[in-house]
C-alpha positions, -999 to +999 in steps of 0.1 A: -367-241-154-405-258-163-412-282-135-440-301-152-430-335-166-431-333-201-445-368-218-425-361-251-391-355-231-367-381-242-388-397-271-361-403-291-337-417-263-325-450-258-340-473-232-305-467-209-313-429-210-351-432-203-346-455-172-326-431-156-346-399-167-376-408-183-410-394-166-393-370-148-393-337-135-360-316-140-366-299-107-378-316-075-387-300-038-358-288-018-336-295-052-330-328-044-313-351-070-334-380-056-370-387-059-380-377-027-402-401-008-437-383+004-441-404+034-482-395+042-513-411+042-537-384+039-529-346+021-539-310+039-560-282+021-553-244+025-590-237+034-627-246+021-619-225-010-589-248-019-606-280-012-637-270-038-611-257-064-597-294-060-631-310-062-643-292-095-611-302-108-623-337-102-588-345-084-564-326-112-542-300-104-512-324-099-523-330-064-538-359-041-564-360-011-558-392+001-530-418+002-552-442-015-559-423-043-520-412-051-488-402-035-462-384-054-434-407-051-458-435-064-467-413-096-430-406-103-423-443-107-454-447-126-444-422-151-411-435-156-425-467-162-447-455-189-417-438-201-400-469-206-432-487-219-439-461-247-474-459-231-498-432-221-502-441-184-488-467-158-502-475-128-484-489-096-497-514-068-484-534-037-476-566-059-476-579-091-505-600-085-525-568-074-516-555-107-527-583-125-560-590-105-573-556-103-564-552-142-591-582-151-614-571-129-615-538-143-623-549-179-645-579-166-681-582-157-704-611-150-709-627-179-675-616-196-653-647-210-617-644-205-591-666-227-557-674-210-528-694-222-519-725-200-484-716-194-493-683-176-480-681-142-502-704-119-515-678-096-529-659-124-546-695-137-558-698-106-575-663-103-590-664-136-599-704-136-611-703-098-620-667-082-636-650-113-660-680-118-674-669-083-685-637-102-698-652-131-668-647-154-659-676-176-627-687-187-609-710-212-575-721-209-556-726-244-518-745-253-487-724-251-485-703-281-512-716-300-529-688-318-551-714-335-567-726-304-568-690-290-589-679-322-609-709-318-615-702-279-632-667-286-666-663-288-689-630-286-685-626-247-649-629-248-634-594-233-596-603-226-569-623-237-541-629-212-508-641-215-469-639-206-439-632-228-415-649-222-437-676-202-422-689-168-403-716-168-402-726-206-398-692-219-420-696-244-424-662-266-457-653-281-462-637-316-474-605-300-485-590-335-506-618-344-524-621-313-526-581-319-545-587-352-565-614-339-580-595-307-583-563-322-604-576-354-629-584-325-627-556-304-612-579-276-585-564-249-547-579-246-527-579-212-492-594-215-473-604-183-438-593-198-416-597-161-390-618-178-388-598-205-385-563-190-392-531-212-354-533-223-357-566-240-397-560-253-422-535-255-456-551-259-474-517-268-453-511-299-468-544-310-505-537-306-513-551-270-531-533-247-522-537-212-487-547-201-481-560-166-449-564-146-439-576-112-419-549-103-406-571-074-382-588-101-364-567-123-375-536-122-368-533-084-338-554-091-327-561-056-346-588-040-357-565-015-392-547-021-425-560-036-445-544-059-461-545-096-474-522-123-497-519-150-489-499-183-511-487-211-533-460-227-550-435-207-586-450-207-577-485-196-552-473-170-579-450-160-603-480-155-581-499-137-572-468-114-607-467-105-606-500-093-575-497-076-593-470-054-618-493-043-597-524-040-570-504-021-537-526-038-519-494-034-482-491-034-464-479-004-441-448-013-411-460+004-414-492-018-420-471-047-392-449-040-369-485-038-383-497-072-379-461-089-342-462-075-340-497-093-352-489-125-323-465-129-299-490-132-322-514-155-306-511-187-275-520-174-286-549-153-308-564-181-279-565-204-254-580-183-281-608-175-289-610-207-252-618-217-247-643-187-279-662-196-268-667-232-235-681-220-250-704-195-277-714-219-250-723-244-225-739-219-257-765-208-269-770-243-251-803-255-235-811-219-240-850-212-259-843-182-284-820-194-316-834-212-326-799-227-324-763-224-352-738-224-337-706-235-352-683-264-316-669-276-306-705-285-316-714-319-331-748-304-358-730-287-392-738-305-399-700-298-362-687-309-374-671-346-402-650-329-381-640-299-350-629-326-380-606-341-394-591-310-369-587-285-339-568-282-323-592-254-335-630-243-337-622-206-321-634-173-336-669-170-325-702-177-345-732-177-328-768-179-335-806-172-310-827-154-310-862-167-321-882-132-345-880-108-360-852-085-333-863-061-306-861-085-316-828-097-314-815-058-281-827-057-271-806-089-285-776-071-271-776-036-236-784-056-237-749-067-218-723-048-230-692-060-268-689-064-291-692-035-323-717-036-354-689-036-386-685-056-379-651-074-359-637-101-346-606-119-322-593-087-284-590-085-279-621-067-286-654-089-310-675-079-320-711-085-350-733-078-368-769-087-400-759-098-410-793-086-406-787-049-407-749-048-443-747-070-459-779-068-445-800-039-482-808-028-485-828-061-474-864-072-447-868-103-478-875-124-499-844-114-468-822-120-463-837-151-499-834-163-492-795-155-461-799-180-437-799-148-414-826-150-392-835-120-358-829-135-363-792-143-343-763-129-349-728-134-317-704-130-324-667-128-290-654-131-279-625-109-251-597-119-222-620-110-192-626-130-203-645-162-174-670-164-176-679-126-212-685-129-211-707-156-181-725-142-203-729-109-228-747-126-208-773-148-189-780-115-221-787-098-229-812-123-198-828-121-199-832-081-233-843-084-225-868-110-195-881-085-219-884-056-244-907-078-212-929-086-206-932-053-239-941-044-248-914-022 
């Protein structure tokens, strides 16, 4: 049996089959079915002739020399993600932010200009608008999903446009086809953080996006037990990012790679369930007398609904909603929920809930938070794999419990 991974293997398969088999060799060391963990920091050579052959092949021949440059377990994860994203290559990192920052550094230099949509993850914004400035890279923020503003912001020095799809926490879905067309006409690279979508719901490369980033900590890993990140794209661009990773050192540990690789095996079934539950929760909350507004791209009321229908196969596992009342009354609702845990993440088997005003913007005043688009009444709910009906009933019951406490003057 041929041991080499065939990049065309499962090319016509569904995402569910790719999640299990994509990018994998049909045979492994010691006939193992599961991906072995190659727990080593360095690799040996048989003799000097073996070393010379390796060097003459520029580090090829399916082997590595040192752990910072590669690892078979990590490479197995990278090839599986590339299969899921439909890209030529992928590269894994120690965290999602390591993937984002290394990719941006690889594609920019002093004098470059980067455009970032203002609703991107706050740490990405912080890196682009703060850290990059130290190295002579300018940045412009444009309003969420405003492609006219994006086009007006582009300059002769613009090298990269960065966004998310969907965004956090308002679930805005950008028109990726138009974004790609605008940028390709000017030879500007695009990078989309598709963590919320996962490759099950959206494959940005199909719409002309150059690099796709994931926080593998979330849906890819799927169990809230491992940190990781990945970037996928064409071979040339990923090679540039790989060279930067060699220098910056944000490599993924092989045991973490194994956990994420194992998590991806069940990605399709997990995301399908989370899509169903999140839609049911969003529908139950919309129009509820104690809810001011719901943001979920699967709802017709969402500003991105039509674009989401065009681009996405499912609408994701996160529901954001605003509870009528102040910060304290919203906290009563969160505290009354029995199923989810209060925590700042998403994509795992456990449902998680948070108030963005407390979790991510605690140090700011209400006015400062509102200026950033984060009102005190917001709740972000990341559904897990609990029973859909029980989860929805729990949230609705929490709204009633909190309302009774307010009526009693608690």
